C-alpha positions in Angstrom: 86.0 174.1 149.9 84.2 170.9 150.4 86.0 167.6 151.3 84.9 164.8 149.0 85.6 161.1 149.1 88.3 161.5 146.5 90.1 164.3 148.4 90.0 163.6 152.2 92.1 166.6 153.0 91.4 170.3 152.4 95.1 170.8 151.6 95.0 168.2 148.8 91.9 169.7 147.4 93.4 173.2 147.5 96.5 171.8 145.7 94.4 170.4 142.9 92.5 173.8 142.7 95.8 175.5 142.2 97.0 173.0 139.6 93.7 173.4 137.7 94.9 176.6 136.2 97.1 174.3 133.9 100.3 176.1 134.7 103.4 174.4 136.3 103.9 175.3 140.0 106.9 174.9 142.3 106.6 173.3 145.7 107.1 176.7 147.3 104.1 178.1 145.4 101.9 175.2 146.3 103.0 175.4 150.0 102.2 179.1 150.1 98.8 178.6 148.5 97.8 175.6 150.6 99.2 176.9 153.9 102.0 174.4 154.5 104.9 175.9 156.4 107.7 173.9 154.7 107.8 173.3 151.0 109.5 170.0 151.6 106.2 168.6 152.8 104.6 169.1 149.4 106.2 166.1 147.7 105.2 163.5 150.3 101.6 164.8 150.0 101.5 164.6 146.2 103.5 161.4 145.7 100.4 159.2 145.9 98.8 161.3 143.1 101.7 160.6 140.7 99.2 159.1 138.2 97.4 162.5 137.9 100.3 164.9 138.6 103.4 165.3 136.5 106.4 165.8 138.8 109.7 167.1 137.3 112.8 167.5 139.2 115.0 170.5 138.3 118.4 170.7 139.8 118.9 169.2 143.2 116.0 170.4 145.3 113.4 172.0 143.0 110.3 170.1 141.9 107.8 171.4 139.3 104.2 170.1 139.6 101.4 170.2 137.0 98.4 168.1 135.9 99.2 165.4 133.4 97.9 166.0 129.8 95.6 162.9 129.9 93.9 164.3 133.0 93.3 167.6 131.3 92.0 166.0 128.2 89.6 163.7 130.2 88.2 166.7 132.0 87.8 168.7 128.8 86.1 165.8 127.1 83.7 165.4 130.0 82.8 169.1 130.0 82.3 169.0 126.2 79.9 166.1 126.5 77.9 167.9 129.3 77.7 171.2 127.4 76.5 169.4 124.2 73.9 167.5 126.2 72.7 170.8 127.7 72.3 172.3 124.2 70.3 169.3 123.0 68.1 169.5 126.0 67.4 173.2 125.4 66.5 172.4 121.8 64.2 169.6 123.1 62.5 172.0 125.4 61.7 174.3 122.5 60.4 171.5 120.3 58.3 170.1 123.2 56.8 173.5 123.9 56.0 174.0 120.2 54.5 170.6 119.6 52.9 169.6 122.9 52.4 173.0 124.5 54.3 172.2 127.7 57.8 171.9 129.0 59.7 168.6 129.6 59.2 166.9 133.0 62.0 165.4 135.0 61.5 161.9 133.7 61.6 163.0 130.1 64.7 165.0 130.8 66.3 161.9 132.4 65.5 159.7 129.4 66.9 162.3 127.0 70.0 162.8 129.1 70.6 159.0 129.1 70.2 158.7 125.3 72.3 161.8 124.5 75.1 160.7 126.8 75.0 157.2 125.3 75.2 158.7 121.8 78.1 161.0 122.8 80.1 158.3 124.5 79.6 155.5 122.0 78.8 157.2 118.8 75.8 155.0 118.3 72.5 156.7 117.7 70.3 153.7 118.6 70.3 152.3 122.2 69.4 148.6 122.1 68.5 146.7 125.3 70.3 143.4 124.8 70.3 141.8 128.3 67.4 143.7 129.8 64.7 145.8 128.1 65.4 149.4 127.3 62.9 150.8 129.8 64.3 148.8 132.7 67.9 149.8 131.8 67.0 153.5 131.8 64.9 153.2 135.0 67.8 151.4 136.8 70.5 153.8 135.7 68.5 157.0 136.3 66.8 155.7 139.5 63.3 156.1 138.1 60.1 154.0 138.2 59.7 151.9 135.0 56.1 153.1 134.5 57.4 156.7 134.6 60.0 155.9 132.0 57.4 154.3 129.8 55.2 157.4 129.9 58.2 159.6 129.3 59.3 157.6 126.3 55.8 157.6 124.8 55.4 161.4 125.3 58.8 162.0 123.8 57.8 159.8 120.9 54.6 161.7 120.3 56.5 165.0 120.3 58.9 163.6 117.7 62.0 163.8 119.9 62.8 160.1 119.9 62.3 157.2 117.5 61.3 153.7 118.6 61.9 150.4 116.8 60.0 148.2 115.8 56.9 150.0 117.3 55.8 152.1 120.2 54.2 149.1 122.0 57.3 147.1 122.7 60.4 149.1 121.7 63.6 147.1 121.4 65.6 150.2 120.3 65.4 153.8 121.2 67.1 156.8 119.5 67.2 160.6 119.7 65.9 161.9 116.4 67.9 163.9 113.9 65.8 166.9 114.7 67.7 167.3 118.0 71.1 166.1 116.9 71.4 168.4 113.9 
C-alpha cells in the first residue's frame, strides 16, 4: 500500500480498499481488515469521508458502511473513458504503422490522448482554441514543447488520423477523424 495525498493514513487507504468490493461492511469487519483493535474506532475515522461513504445505522450500535453510488459511477465512468482511449490509441498505432511505416511517438500519443479525452468528456469532436491557440493549449496541458506538438499534429494529419480546419498551416480547430472513432 502506498500513502497518497488523498489518504494520509494506511488504515484509511486499507478501508477504502475493502469498500472497493462494493459490498456493505460492518465496523467489526473493517476493524479486523484494517488492524484496529476496537470497532468503535472505525466511525470517527470514517466520519470525515461521509461524502464518499454511505453510513447506515442498524439498531443501537451497528453501523453498515459502503461506497456511495455516485462514487462508484464516477469511478466506472473514468475507467470506461480510459479503456476507450486505449482502444482508439491501439487503432491509431495500426493505422500509423500501415500508412507511415512507423509507430506513434510520445508526442503524437499525447496529442491523440488529449483529443480523445476531450471528445469523450464533452461529446464534441472538434477542439477549438478560443482563448489560446490549439497547439499552445495541448502543449500546456500535456507539458510538451509547442514545436513538438506542431510536428506531432502535422504527422498525425499526414497519416490521416486527425483533421485540421481551415488548413494545416494555421489550424484553429483539430479533430480525431472518423477512421479512429468508428
